[in-house]
N, C-alpha and C positions, 0 to 999 in steps of 0.2 A: 578476619578481614582477609579478602582476596588479595593475592599478590599480583601486581600490575605487569604487565607485559610490554614489550617495546615491538615495534616494527619499523619498516622503511618504505617510502613510496618509490616506484620503480620508474623507469623513464618514461613508461607507457602510462604513467599515473594510477597503476594498480598496486594496492595495499593488500599484504597477507595477514589474515587474522590468525594469531597464534592457535596452534593445534589444541593447547589445553582449554582456551576459551571456546573454539569451536565445538570441543566434546562437551564441555560443561553446558553450552547452550544448546546444543543439539542441532547445530548448523550443518547443512549437508550442501554438496555443490548445487548450484542454480539458486541456492537461496536469494531474495530480494530484499534490498534495504532501501529505506528512504534517508537520504543523507543531508544534514543541517550543518552549516558552517557559520561560524559567529566570532569574530576576532581570531584568537588562536585556538579555539575549541572547533572539534569536528565530532558530529554525532551519527552513530549509525544505528538506527531502529529497524529492527526485522520486519518485514510486511508478511502477515501469515492470512491467507485466504478465511473469510468468515465461515462458520458452521453453517449447515443447512437451516437449522432454526433461526439463526440471526438473520439469514436472508429472507426467511419467510416472515419474521417479524417486521424487518424494514419494508418488505413489499406491502405488508398490511397498512403501515403507517402511510405509505405515499399513497396508496389506493383511497384511503379515508381522506386524507389531504385534498387529493384530485377532486373527489365526490364534494366535499365542502366548498370547494372553488368552483364547482359547476364545470369541469373540464370533463369533455365526452371523450370517447374512445377514438373518435373521429378525427377529434383535434390532437390528440397523442400521436396517432397515426401520421398525420400531415406534418408535425413538427420532426417525427422521425425521417421522414422522406426529405423535407428541407436541409436536415443537418447531412443526410447521406450525399444529396446532390451538391452540397457545397464544398465536398471534399474533392 
């Protein structure tokens, strides 16, 4: 069993992840996390960039779904422009 570690919340809202845990998980400065809080539990889940193969697979699925729905490239471009204009 992995030995638990303790840490503190700083006055700036920062939490230090203990070195042993950072090393074991391969966490480097700049690592990003999703933070979930419920009751007295806080969970940090690391975010990792998807592999190129995963992105390709996702893009293929999106393109297939768009074709099946009858969405044209012009409609996609128009939607992108509308979102950009609304910012």
